[in-house]
ROSE-4610 file (N, C-alpha, C; in Angstrom, 1 decimal, always signed):
// ROSE-4610
residu = [X/X/X/X/X/X/X/X/X/X/X/X/X/X/X/X/X/X/X/X/X/X/X/X/X/X/X/X/X/X/X/X/X/X/X/X/X/X/X/X/X/X/X/X/X/X/X/X/X/X/X/X/X/X/X/X/X/X/X/X/X/X/X/X/X/X/X/X/X/X/X/X/X/X/X/X/X/X/X/X/X/X/X/X/X/X/X/X/X/X/X/X/X/X/X/X/X/X/X/X/X/X/X/X/X/X/X/X/X/X/X/X/X/X/X/X/X/X/X/X/X/X/X/X/X/X/X/X/X/X/X/X/X/X/X/X/X/X/X/X/X/X/X/X/X/X/X/X/X/X/X/X/X/X/X/X/X/X/X/X/X/X/X/X/X/X/X/X/X/X/X/X/X/X/X/X/X/X/X/X/X/X/X/X/X/X/X/X/X/X/X/X/X/X/X/X/X/X/X/X/X/X/X/X/X/X/X/X/X/X/X/X/X/X/X/X/X/X/X/X/X/X/X/X/X/X/X/X/X/X/X/X/X/X/X/X/X/X/X/X/X/X/X/X/X/X/X/X/X/X/X/X/X/X/X/X/X/X/X/X/X/X/X/X/X/X/X/X/X/X/X/X/X/X/X/X/X/X/X/X/X/X/X/X/X/X/X/X/X/X/X/X/X/X/X/X/X/X/X/X/X/X/X/X/X/X/X/X/X/X/X/X/X/X/X/X/X/X/X/X/X/X/X/X/X/X/X/X/X/X/X/X/X/X/X/X/X/X/X/X/X/X/X/X/X/X/X/X/X/X/X/X/X/X/X/X/X/X/X/X/X/X/X/X/X/X/X/X/X/X/X/X/X/X/X/X/X/X/X/X/X/X/X/X/X/X/X/X/X/X/X/X/X/X/X/X/X/X/X/X/X/X/X/X/X/X/X/X/X/X/X/X/X/X/X/X/X/X/X/X/X/X/X/X/X/X/X/X/X/X/X/X/X/X/X/X/X/X/X/X/X/X/X/X/X/X/X/X/X/X/X/X/X/X/X/X/X/X/X/X/X/X/X/X/X/X/X/X/X/X/X/X/X/X/X/X/X/X/X/X/X/X/X/X/X/X/X/X/X/X/X/X/X/X/X/X/X/X/X/X/X/X/X/X/X/X/X/X/X/X/X/X/X/X/X/X/X/X/X/X/X/X/X/X/X/X/X/X/X/X/X/X/X/X/X/X/X/X/X/X/X/X/X/X/X/X/X/X/X/X/X/X/X/X/X/X/X/X/X/X/X/X/X/X/X/X/X/X/X/X/X/X/X/X/X/X/X/X/X/X/X/X/X/X/X/X/X/X/X/X/X/X/X/X/X/X/X]
num = [1/1/1/2/2/2/3/3/3/4/4/4/5/5/5/6/6/6/7/7/7/8/8/8/9/9/9/10/10/10/11/11/11/12/12/12/13/13/13/14/14/14/15/15/15/16/16/16/17/17/17/18/18/18/19/19/19/20/20/20/21/21/21/22/22/22/23/23/23/24/24/24/25/25/25/26/26/26/27/27/27/28/28/28/29/29/29/30/30/30/31/31/31/32/32/32/33/33/33/34/34/34/35/35/35/36/36/36/37/37/37/38/38/38/39/39/39/40/40/40/41/41/41/42/42/42/43/43/43/44/44/44/45/45/45/46/46/46/47/47/47/48/48/48/49/49/49/50/50/50/51/51/51/52/52/52/53/53/53/54/54/54/55/55/55/56/56/56/57/57/57/58/58/58/59/59/59/60/60/60/61/61/61/62/62/62/63/63/63/64/64/64/65/65/65/66/66/66/67/67/67/68/68/68/69/69/69/70/70/70/71/71/71/72/72/72/73/73/73/74/74/74/75/75/75/76/76/76/77/77/77/78/78/78/79/79/79/80/80/80/81/81/81/82/82/82/83/83/83/84/84/84/85/85/85/86/86/86/87/87/87/88/88/88/89/89/89/90/90/90/91/91/91/92/92/92/93/93/93/94/94/94/95/95/95/96/96/96/97/97/97/98/98/98/99/99/99/100/100/100/101/101/101/102/102/102/103/103/103/104/104/104/105/105/105/106/106/106/107/107/107/108/108/108/109/109/109/110/110/110/111/111/111/112/112/112/113/113/113/114/114/114/115/115/115/116/116/116/117/117/117/118/118/118/119/119/119/120/120/120/121/121/121/122/122/122/123/123/123/124/124/124/125/125/125/126/126/126/127/127/127/128/128/128/129/129/129/130/130/130/131/131/131/132/132/132/133/133/133/134/134/134/135/135/135/136/136/136/137/137/137/138/138/138/139/139/139/140/140/140/141/141/141/142/142/142/143/143/143/144/144/144/145/145/145/146/146/146/147/147/147/148/148/148/149/149/149/150/150/150/151/151/151/152/152/152/153/153/153/154/154/154/155/155/155/156/156/156/157/157/157/158/158/158/159/159/159/160/160/160/161/161/161/162/162/162/163/163/163/164/164/164/165/165/165/166/166/166/167/167/167/168/168/168/169/169/169/170/170/170/171/171/171/172/172/172/173/173/173/174/174/174/175/175/175/176/176/176/177/177/177/178/178/178/179/179/179/180/180/180/181/181/181/182/182/182/183/183/183/184/184/184/185/185/185/186/186/186/187/187/187/188/188/188/189/189/189/190/190/190/191/191/191/192/192/192/193/193/193/194/194/194/195/195/195/196/196/196/197/197/197/198/198/198/199/199/199]
x = [-75.5/-75.1/-74.5/-75.3/-74.8/-73.4/-73.3/-72.1/-70.9/-71.2/-70.2/-69.8/-70.7/-70.4/-69.6/-70.0/-69.3/-67.8/-67.6/-66.2/-65.4/-66.0/-65.3/-65.0/-65.9/-65.7/-64.6/-64.6/-63.5/-62.2/-62.1/-60.9/-60.3/-61.2/-60.8/-60.2/-60.9/-60.5/-59.1/-59.0/-57.7/-56.6/-56.8/-55.8/-55.4/-56.4/-56.2/-55.4/-55.7/-55.0/-53.5/-53.3/-52.0/-51.2/-51.8/-51.1/-50.7/-51.7/-51.4/-50.2/-50.2/-49.1/-47.8/-47.8/-46.5/-46.0/-47.0/-46.7/-46.1/-46.8/-46.3/-44.9/-44.7/-43.4/-42.3/-42.6/-41.6/-41.4/-42.5/-42.3/-41.7/-42.1/-41.6/-40.8/-40.6/-39.9/-38.4/-37.6/-36.1/-35.6/-34.7/-34.2/-33.0/-33.0/-31.9/-30.7/-29.5/-28.4/-28.2/-27.9/-27.7/-26.4/-26.3/-25.1/-24.0/-22.8/-21.6/-21.1/-20.5/-20.0/-18.8/-18.6/-17.5/-16.2/-15.4/-14.1/-13.2/-12.3/-11.4/-10.5/-10.0/-9.2/-8.1/-7.6/-6.5/-5.2/-5.0/-3.7/-3.5/-2.3/-2.0/-1.2/-1.6/-0.8/+0.4/+1.5/+2.7/+3.2/+3.4/+3.7/+5.3/+5.6/+7.0/+7.1/+7.3/+7.4/+6.3/+5.0/+3.9/+3.3/+4.1/+3.6/+3.2/+2.0/+1.5/+1.9/+2.7/+3.1/+2.0/+1.4/+0.3/+0.9/+0.9/+1.5/+0.3/+0.4/-0.8/-0.8/-2.1/-2.3/-1.7/-1.8/-1.2/-0.4/+0.8/+1.7/+0.9/+1.2/+0.5/+1.5/+1.0/+1.9/+2.1/+3.3/+3.6/+3.7/+3.3/+3.5/+4.9/+5.4/+6.8/+7.1/+8.2/+8.7/+10.1/+10.5/+11.9/+12.2/+13.5/+14.0/+15.5/+16.2/+17.6/+18.5/+19.7/+20.6/+21.5/+22.4/+23.2/+24.1/+24.3/+25.1/+24.2/+22.9/+22.0/+21.5/+22.0/+21.6/+20.2/+19.4/+18.1/+18.1/+17.4/+17.2/+15.7/+15.4/+13.9/+13.8/+12.6/+12.4/+12.8/+12.5/+12.8/+14.3/+15.2/+16.6/+17.0/+16.0/+16.3/+15.7/+15.1/+14.5/+15.5/+15.2/+16.1/+16.5/+16.3/+16.5/+15.2/+15.2/+14.1/+14.6/+13.7/+14.0/+13.0/+13.5/+12.7/+12.7/+11.7/+11.6/+11.0/+11.8/+11.4/+11.2/+10.0/+9.8/+9.8/+10.7/+11.0/+11.3/+11.5/+11.9/+12.7/+13.6/+14.4/+13.6/+12.5/+11.6/+10.6/+10.7/+9.8/+10.5/+10.2/+10.9/+10.9/+9.7/+9.7/+10.6/+10.7/+11.6/+13.0/+13.4/+14.8/+15.0/+14.0/+14.2/+14.4/+13.8/+13.9/+15.1/+15.7/+16.7/+17.9/+18.4/+19.5/+19.2/+17.9/+17.5/+17.5/+17.1/+17.2/+18.6/+19.5/+20.9/+21.5/+21.1/+21.5/+21.0/+19.7/+19.1/+19.9/+20.2/+20.9/+22.3/+22.9/+24.2/+24.2/+23.1/+22.9/+22.5/+21.7/+21.2/+21.6/+22.3/+22.6/+23.4/+23.0/+23.7/+23.2/+23.6/+23.2/+21.7/+21.1/+19.7/+18.8/+19.4/+18.6/+19.2/+18.4/+18.8/+17.7/+18.1/+17.2/+17.3/+16.2/+16.2/+15.5/+16.3/+15.8/+15.5/+14.3/+13.9/+13.4/+14.2/+13.9/+13.1/+12.1/+11.3/+12.0/+13.3/+14.1/+14.9/+15.5/+16.5/+17.8/+18.7/+19.8/+20.7/+21.0/+21.9/+21.4/+20.2/+19.8/+19.7/+19.3/+19.2/+20.6/+21.6/+23.0/+23.5/+23.2/+23.7/+23.2/+21.9/+21.3/+21.9/+22.0/+22.6/+24.0/+24.8/+26.1/+26.1/+25.1/+25.0/+24.8/+24.1/+23.8/+24.8/+25.8/+26.9/+26.3/+25.3/+24.8/+25.8/+26.1/+27.2/+26.8/+25.6/+25.2/+24.1/+23.4/+22.3/+22.8/+22.2/+22.4/+21.3/+21.7/+20.7/+19.9/+18.9/+18.0/+17.0/+16.7/+15.8/+14.7/+13.6/+12.4/+11.8/+12.6/+12.2/+10.8/+10.4/+9.1/+7.9/+8.3/+7.2/+6.4/+6.9/+6.2/+5.8/+6.7/+6.5/+5.2/+4.8/+3.6/+2.4/+2.3/+1.2/+1.3/+2.5/+2.7/+2.5/+3.0/+2.9/+1.6/+0.8/-0.4/+0.0/+1.0/+1.5/+1.0/+0.4/-0.2/+0.6/+1.4/+2.1/+3.6/+4.4/+5.8/+6.2/+7.0/+7.6/+6.5/+6.7/+6.0/+7.0/+6.8/+7.8/+7.1/+7.7/+7.1/+8.1/+7.7/+8.5/+8.2/+9.2/+9.1/+9.8/+9.2/+9.8/+10.8/+11.4/+12.4/+11.8/+10.5/+9.9/+9.3/+9.6/+9.1/+7.7/+7.2/+5.8/+5.8/+4.8/+4.6/+4.1/+4.9/+4.5/+3.7/+3.9/+3.2/+3.8/+3.2/+3.6/+3.2/+3.8/+3.5/+3.7/+2.9/+3.1/+3.5/+4.5/+5.0/+6.4/+6.9/+8.2/+8.3/+9.2/+9.3/+10.7/+10.9/+12.2/+12.7/+13.3/+13.7/+14.9/+15.6/+16.7/+16.3/+15.0/+14.5/+14.4/+14.2/+14.1/+12.9/+11.8/+10.5/+10.8/+11.5/+11.7/+12.7/+13.7/+14.7/+14.0/+13.0/+12.3/+11.4/+10.8/+10.0/+10.9/+12.1/+12.9/+13.4/+13.8/+14.2/+13.2/+11.9/+10.8/+10.7/+10.8/+10.7/+11.9/+13.0/+14.2/+14.1/+13.3/+13.1/+12.1/+11.3/+10.3/+10.9/+10.4/+10.9/+10.7/+11.6/+11.4/+10.2]
y = [-9.9/-9.0/-9.9/-11.0/-11.9/-12.5/-12.9/-13.5/-12.5/-11.2/-10.2/-10.0/-10.0/-9.8/-11.0/-12.2/-13.4/-13.4/-13.0/-12.9/-11.9/-10.8/-9.7/-10.2/-10.9/-11.5/-12.5/-13.4/-14.4/-13.7/-12.7/-11.9/-11.3/-10.7/-10.1/-11.2/-12.3/-13.4/-13.9/-14.1/-14.6/-13.6/-12.3/-11.3/-11.3/-11.4/-11.4/-12.6/-13.8/-15.0/-14.9/-14.3/-14.1/-13.2/-12.1/-11.1/-11.8/-12.6/-13.3/-14.3/-14.9/-15.9/-15.2/-14.0/-13.2/-12.9/-12.4/-12.0/-13.2/-14.3/-15.5/-15.9/-15.8/-16.2/-15.3/-14.0/-13.1/-13.3/-13.6/-13.8/-15.1/-16.2/-17.5/-18.2/-17.7/-18.4/-18.3/-18.8/-18.7/-17.3/-17.1/-15.7/-15.4/-14.2/-13.7/-13.6/-13.9/-13.7/-12.3/-12.1/-10.8/-10.2/-8.9/-8.4/-8.6/-9.0/-9.2/-7.8/-7.8/-6.6/-6.2/-4.9/-4.4/-5.0/-5.4/-6.0/-4.9/-5.4/-4.4/-3.7/-2.6/-1.8/-2.6/-3.6/-4.4/-3.9/-2.9/-2.3/-1.8/-1.6/-1.0/+0.3/+1.3/+2.6/+2.6/+2.9/+3.0/+4.4/+5.0/+6.4/+6.6/+7.3/+7.7/+9.2/+9.6/+11.0/+11.9/+11.4/+12.2/+11.8/+10.9/+10.4/+9.0/+8.6/+7.3/+6.3/+5.4/+4.3/+3.2/+2.8/+1.8/+0.4/-0.4/-1.7/-2.7/-3.3/-4.2/-5.4/-5.9/-7.1/-8.3/-8.3/-9.4/-8.8/-9.3/-8.8/-8.8/-7.8/-7.7/-8.0/-8.7/-9.0/-7.7/-7.5/-6.4/-6.8/-6.0/-6.3/-6.0/-6.7/-6.5/-5.0/-4.6/-3.2/-3.2/-2.6/-2.4/-0.9/-0.6/+0.8/+0.7/+1.8/+1.8/+2.1/+1.5/+1.8/+2.9/+3.3/+4.5/+4.3/+3.1/+2.9/+2.9/+3.0/+2.9/+1.5/+0.5/-0.9/-1.1/-1.9/-2.2/-3.2/-2.9/-3.7/-3.8/-4.7/-4.9/-5.1/-5.0/-5.3/-6.8/-7.6/-9.1/-9.3/-8.4/-8.5/-8.3/-7.8/-7.5/-8.6/-9.6/-10.7/-11.3/-11.6/-12.1/-11.0/-9.7/-8.6/-7.9/-7.3/-6.4/-5.1/-4.4/-3.1/-2.1/-0.8/+0.3/+1.1/+1.0/+1.6/+3.0/+4.0/+5.4/+6.0/+6.4/+7.0/+8.6/+9.2/+10.6/+11.3/+12.6/+13.4/+14.7/+15.1/+16.3/+17.6/+17.6/+18.8/+18.8/+17.9/+17.7/+18.2/+19.3/+19.8/+18.8/+18.2/+17.3/+16.1/+15.6/+14.5/+14.9/+16.1/+16.5/+16.6/+17.0/+17.2/+15.9/+14.8/+13.5/+12.6/+13.0/+12.1/+11.9/+13.0/+12.7/+11.7/+11.7/+10.7/+9.3/+9.2/+7.9/+7.4/+8.3/+8.0/+7.5/+8.2/+7.9/+6.5/+6.3/+4.9/+3.9/+4.1/+3.1/+2.8/+3.9/+3.7/+2.9/+3.0/+2.3/+0.8/+0.5/-0.8/-1.5/-0.9/-1.5/-2.8/-3.9/-5.2/-6.1/-7.3/-8.3/-8.6/-8.1/-8.3/-7.1/-6.0/-4.7/-3.7/-2.9/-1.8/-0.8/+0.5/+1.5/+1.7/+1.6/+1.8/+3.2/+4.2/+5.5/+5.6/+5.6/+5.5/+6.9/+7.6/+8.9/+8.9/+9.8/+10.0/+10.9/+11.2/+12.1/+11.3/+12.0/+11.3/+11.1/+10.2/+9.9/+11.1/+12.0/+13.1/+14.0/+14.5/+15.3/+14.5/+13.2/+12.4/+12.2/+11.9/+11.7/+13.0/+14.1/+15.4/+15.8/+15.5/+15.9/+15.1/+13.8/+12.9/+13.3/+13.7/+14.2/+15.5/+16.4/+17.7/+17.6/+16.5/+16.3/+15.4/+15.0/+14.1/+12.8/+12.3/+10.9/+9.9/+9.1/+8.2/+6.7/+6.4/+5.0/+4.8/+5.9/+5.7/+5.6/+4.7/+4.7/+5.4/+6.0/+6.8/+5.9/+5.2/+4.5/+5.4/+5.2/+6.2/+5.5/+6.2/+5.8/+7.0/+7.5/+8.7/+8.6/+7.3/+7.1/+7.2/+7.1/+7.2/+5.9/+4.8/+3.5/+3.1/+3.5/+3.1/+3.7/+4.9/+5.5/+4.6/+4.0/+3.1/+1.8/+1.2/-0.2/-0.3/+0.7/+0.7/+1.4/+1.9/+2.7/+3.8/+4.6/+5.8/+7.0/+7.9/+9.2/+10.4/+10.3/+11.4/+11.0/+12.0/+11.8/+12.8/+12.4/+11.1/+10.0/+8.8/+7.7/+6.6/+5.9/+4.9/+3.6/+2.5/+1.2/+0.2/-0.5/-1.5/-2.9/-3.5/-4.8/-5.9/-7.0/-8.2/-8.9/-9.9/-10.7/-11.5/-11.7/-12.4/-11.4/-10.1/-9.2/-8.7/-8.9/-8.5/-7.2/-6.4/-5.1/-5.4/-4.9/-5.0/-3.7/-2.6/-1.4/-0.2/+1.0/+2.2/+3.4/+4.5/+5.8/+6.9/+7.9/+9.0/+10.2/+10.9/+12.1/+11.9/+12.9/+13.0/+12.4/+11.4/+10.7/+10.8/+10.7/+10.7/+9.3/+9.0/+7.6/+7.1/+8.0/+7.6/+7.6/+7.8/+7.9/+6.5/+6.4/+5.1/+4.4/+5.1/+4.4/+3.8/+4.5/+3.9/+2.7/+2.9/+1.8/+0.5/+0.7/-0.4/-1.1/-0.3/-0.8/-1.7/-1.2/-2.0/-3.3/-3.1/-4.3/-5.4/-5.0/-5.9/-6.7/-6.0/-6.6/-7.6/-7.2/-8.1/-9.4/-9.3/-10.5/-11.5/-11.1/-12.0/-13.1/-14.4/-15.5/-15.3/-15.9/-15.9/-16.7]
z = [-12.7/-11.5/-10.4/-10.1/-9.1/-9.5/-10.8/-11.3/-11.1/-11.5/-11.4/-10.0/-9.0/-7.6/-7.1/-7.6/-7.1/-7.6/-8.9/-9.4/-8.6/-8.3/-7.5/-6.1/-5.5/-4.2/-4.2/-5.2/-5.3/-5.5/-6.3/-6.6/-5.3/-4.5/-3.2/-2.3/-2.2/-1.3/-1.8/-3.1/-3.6/-3.3/-3.5/-3.3/-1.8/-0.9/+0.5/+0.9/+0.3/+0.6/+0.2/-1.0/-1.6/-0.6/-0.2/+0.7/+2.0/+2.5/+3.8/+3.6/+2.4/+2.1/+2.0/+1.4/+1.3/+2.7/+3.6/+4.9/+5.7/+5.6/+6.3/+5.8/+4.5/+4.0/+4.6/+4.6/+5.1/+6.6/+7.3/+8.7/+9.1/+8.5/+8.9/+7.9/+6.7/+5.7/+5.9/+5.0/+5.2/+5.3/+6.2/+6.5/+5.5/+5.0/+4.3/+5.3/+4.8/+5.8/+6.2/+7.5/+8.0/+7.4/+7.1/+6.6/+7.6/+7.0/+7.9/+8.4/+9.6/+10.0/+9.1/+9.0/+8.1/+8.6/+7.6/+7.9/+8.5/+9.4/+10.0/+8.9/+9.3/+8.3/+7.6/+8.3/+7.7/+7.9/+8.8/+9.0/+10.4/+10.8/+12.1/+11.8/+12.5/+12.3/+13.2/+12.6/+13.4/+13.3/+14.5/+14.5/+14.3/+13.3/+13.1/+13.3/+14.5/+14.9/+14.2/+14.4/+13.9/+12.6/+11.8/+10.5/+10.7/+10.2/+10.4/+9.2/+9.6/+8.6/+8.7/+7.6/+7.6/+7.4/+8.4/+8.4/+8.1/+7.0/+6.6/+7.5/+7.7/+8.5/+7.8/+6.5/+5.7/+4.6/+4.3/+3.2/+1.9/+1.1/-0.2/-1.4/-2.3/-3.5/-4.3/-4.8/-5.7/-7.1/-8.0/-9.4/-9.8/-10.9/-11.3/-11.6/-11.2/-11.5/-11.8/-13.0/-13.3/-13.4/-13.2/-13.3/-13.6/-13.5/-13.8/-12.6/-12.5/-11.4/-11.8/-11.0/-11.3/-12.5/-13.0/-14.2/-15.5/-15.3/-16.4/-16.7/-16.0/-16.2/-15.7/-16.4/-15.9/-14.8/-13.7/-12.6/-12.2/-11.3/-11.0/-9.5/-9.0/-7.6/-7.3/-8.2/-8.0/-7.7/-8.2/-8.0/-6.5/-5.7/-4.3/-3.4/-4.0/-3.1/-2.3/-1.0/+0.0/+0.9/+0.5/+1.4/+1.8/+3.0/+3.3/+2.7/+2.0/+1.4/+1.7/+1.9/+2.1/+0.7/+0.0/-1.4/-1.2/-1.5/-1.4/-2.8/-3.2/-4.5/-4.3/-5.0/-4.7/-6.1/-6.0/-7.1/-6.7/-7.5/-7.1/-7.1/-7.8/-7.9/-6.7/-5.8/-4.7/-3.4/-2.8/-1.6/-0.4/-0.1/+1.0/+0.7/-0.5/-0.9/-0.6/-1.0/-0.7/+0.8/+1.5/+2.9/+3.7/+3.2/+3.9/+3.5/+2.3/+1.8/+2.7/+3.4/+4.4/+5.4/+5.9/+6.9/+6.4/+5.1/+4.5/+4.3/+4.0/+3.9/+5.3/+6.3/+7.7/+8.1/+7.7/+8.0/+7.3/+6.0/+5.3/+5.9/+6.3/+6.9/+8.2/+8.9/+10.2/+10.0/+8.9/+8.8/+7.5/+6.6/+5.3/+5.6/+4.9/+5.1/+4.0/+4.1/+3.1/+3.3/+4.4/+4.6/+4.4/+4.3/+4.2/+3.3/+2.6/+1.8/+1.6/+1.6/+1.2/-0.4/-1.1/-2.5/-2.8/-3.1/-3.3/-4.8/-5.2/-6.6/-7.1/-7.9/-8.3/-9.6/-9.7/-11.0/-12.0/-11.7/-12.5/-13.5/-14.5/-15.3/-14.4/-14.8/-13.9/-13.5/-14.4/-14.1/-12.9/-12.9/-11.7/-10.4/-10.5/-9.3/-8.7/-9.5/-9.1/-8.5/-9.2/-8.8/-7.4/-7.2/-5.9/-4.8/-5.0/-3.9/-3.6/-4.6/-4.4/-3.6/-3.9/-3.2/-1.8/-1.3/+0.1/+0.7/+0.0/+0.4/+0.9/+0.2/+0.5/+0.3/+1.3/+1.3/+1.0/+1.2/+1.0/+0.0/-0.5/-1.4/-2.9/-3.6/-5.1/-5.8/-6.9/-7.7/-8.6/-8.1/-8.9/-9.6/-10.8/-11.5/-12.3/-12.4/-13.2/-13.9/-14.9/-15.6/-16.2/-16.6/-17.2/-16.2/-14.9/-13.9/-13.8/-14.2/-14.1/-12.7/-11.8/-10.4/-9.8/-10.3/-9.8/-10.0/-11.3/-11.6/-11.0/-11.1/-10.6/-9.1/-8.4/-6.9/-6.4/-7.3/-6.9/-6.0/-6.4/-5.7/-6.3/-5.6/-6.1/-5.6/-4.6/-4.1/-3.8/-3.9/-3.5/-2.4/-1.4/-1.3/-0.8/-1.3/-0.8/-0.5/+0.6/+1.0/+1.3/+0.8/+0.9/+1.5/+2.5/+3.2/+2.5/+2.0/+1.3/+2.0/+2.1/+2.8/+1.9/+2.5/+1.7/+0.5/+0.6/-0.6/-1.6/-1.4/-2.4/-2.2/-1.0/-0.7/+0.1/-0.1/+0.6/+2.0/+3.0/+4.4/+4.8/+4.2/+4.5/+3.8/+4.0/+3.3/+4.0/+3.6/+4.1/+3.0/+3.0/+2.1/+3.0/+2.5/+3.2/+3.8/+4.4/+4.9/+6.3/+6.4/+7.7/+8.2/+9.5/+10.2/+10.2/+9.1/+8.8/+9.7/+10.3/+11.2/+12.7/+12.9/+14.3/+14.9/+16.2/+16.9/+16.4/+16.2/+15.7/+14.3/+13.4/+12.1/+12.2/+13.0/+13.1/+13.7/+14.7/+15.2/+14.1/+13.3/+12.2/+11.3/+10.9/+10.1/+10.8/+12.0/+12.8/+12.9/+13.1/+13.2/+11.9/+10.8/+9.5/+9.2/+9.7/+9.6/+10.4/+11.5/+12.3/+11.8/+10.8/+10.3/+9.5/+9.7/+8.9/+7.4/+6.6/+5.2/+4.7]
């Protein structure tokens, strides 16, 4: 009986000592690092007449993307390196895309140069894309096409129209989904700022 009581008493003492040890370790032992504050969103919102263009804090690398030009020849984003480009992913069956295309043509007319171009990339076959651009009397836009829709996956685009600003090194500076007033002062300022950046 005494032996059993002694074993029980020793067990209680050992358990209490262990518990005190755990408490002491938690109180005075090495501290776990505090969680870091959430990183900033990593972008600046630029208002283009009510639509927010997301300008990344740091340029983002783009995966290789190829498509066809108006002659049916295969071209790629890499072919435009050295220029700032505004890549617009659109389709003739998309009413908002059709609505913004004239503004993209006017923007290209104002800023097209050896340093800048609008690349209007249609998800249609070449014939309907060309026909639509002709119907709106687009004077500066080429009918680039991606009938396979590879741009959606490569660029991580889920809606059309979507427009991506790309720097001279082929990196994404920012993007917007939706119809924008691309010939507005705010849009022109966005393009001009990108053109000023060093290569």
